[in-house]
C-alpha angles and dihedrals in degrees: 000000000000093000094054123106114206129214095212138011123214121207111200120039100197120127096294097040096046093047094048090051090052090047091055089045089056087060089055097253118142109238130176120200128206129197130155087222104084092200090062092049090048091049090056092050091049093053096040096077109169094348120119088250130123134177126207139173091204113097094197092053090048093054094041095054096052120103115245129279083043126227115204122182125192128207102179133125116290122260126027095005090064093051089045092055092047091050090048099052101030095084088058096051131085136213111288095031118128130227120195123196108204097175132096096272121168108255093237090058089051091054091049094049093046091052094047094047093046088060087059094046094253119135119224136198126187110204126184113213124195131181106075124232096327093045093051090052100043106019132319131192107257125202112191127184131176134081115344089230091058092047092051089061091064100025095108093047093049094046090051093049098043126094116266129224111191087340093306112125116234094231134082139156105274105184147289130313116354096352093120096050091044092054090048090050091054090044087058092046090055088046090056090051095049093046092051091048090052091049091052090046089053091050093050091049096043105039097021105040095022099231120172122229090260090051091047090051091053094046094052092042090053091047091051090057092064142036092321091061107142142132094256094050089046095053091043089060091051093049093065092058097050113112123214111234093204101051104019089233126112108284093233089064095058098045115106115247095236117105123201128211137200096210106255093111090050090050089054091053093044096052092041087058090049090053092040094238112146114235104167097156092051093041090053092049090055091047092051091052085057092046091053088061091064091076098143093045091049092050090050092046091051089065092053108032120066132205141167126291105277094214116112115226102189136084107318097205092048095052092046089055090048091051090049092054092042090054091051089050093049092043089059090050092055093051092042091054093047094048091047089055092050090051093053094042091050090058095041097047098032094242095142089211120190102215093198087060091049091053090044095056091045091060092085140026099013131099095248096048110139143157087251092068093072089062090045090052091049092049094055093040089056092046116016089183095055107147095208137352089241092070092053106106096233095048093042089055093045096052095040090055089054102040094096089057097050089046089053092048093048089051091047093049091050092047092049094043092237110146111241103159096150090053090048092047091049092053090044090053091052094047093046094047093050092048113101087193127043127179092251089117087074090051090053090049093049093049091050091046097054101026109020088239091151129227141225127240132225094223103044136033120240141058121290140191129196131199095228121220110238095186 
């Protein structure tokens, strides 16, 4: 292998790194992988077969065998590990070389790294990658940001490795700086929202309607054959059929009801609050991940706090259809909130994002891929300056036709005492966004009353303060 010259080097040969290397090898690119763990390097070599792929645990060999100017990609955990890898390989690189961070880095870290490396003459790309282990191996959605010049160096490799929808690769240059990692962050925020909505749907169907696992499998399978077709609905259907080898039960019934998180959903909520973009569905999804962690407290509270019987007594088929329409409605709200955040962030951070391109590359490979994204792409292609998906004629019609159903489901959830906060937040977002008047005038008055924070008037421009009468 010593005489080989490799197009790209991959640092980190865990599940994602190794599979992406093999994916690139399938496309006939020469890729060298580096990992301090010799077992991971050996595993790559074993799987590579006749590909132009090679794994090594020797850093010097890794650097030496890369074509110049070098292209080094990292797939390591976000945070300090990324900085550690950069510090480790930087002394071996030269001006004009390129470093690519393919992990879930916070966009502010990406900006910092790009600036620091630019001072040393090193190019940098932050690329969000979605699709998990299978996506990395057979085609993920890839969200790169950085200089256009840097992206052009790896464009052919990325296009070959990315998922394809009707032959169109699910990757494109998104914008400068941290644009790629920001888009991936929002992707994950939408993912949080959709997952929480599906969890609430499961709860309504299981505890409320009383469906068995086989019935749940059929419901979600049927839904996935129509307008709700998406990766998350598809895998949800499969989950209910999975047996547990240890207990003989369905696996879903022996999994603890505590969900973990890596922070990307929280980051979405945090930056949305900084930019003052409402994301209630996503915010509630983050909050419910946190709530799930209070398992012991919840079990104790269950013995003290009472509520209604969660069993639904009405027409089963009717309520299942209502839940289906309510989920579509709430699904649109999650995407609408995410796209609205991208629109504001693009202006704030000078990303110059094309939201139709974002929707286009999300159609395949990624976790939130869905039939709905083709219509989202079309909406932003027709009007790149669209304020919100909800004012697009097609989406406005779709959600208005289903609003009676989500209102019915929210009422049903409240009456049965089944928590459905993401559904409630989604309906609240819709009702707030369509309200030409909101009671924020009272908030202005209260703030001026207790803190002299001033207020604005509807009949006169300017800022005003009143000495309020407390009698």
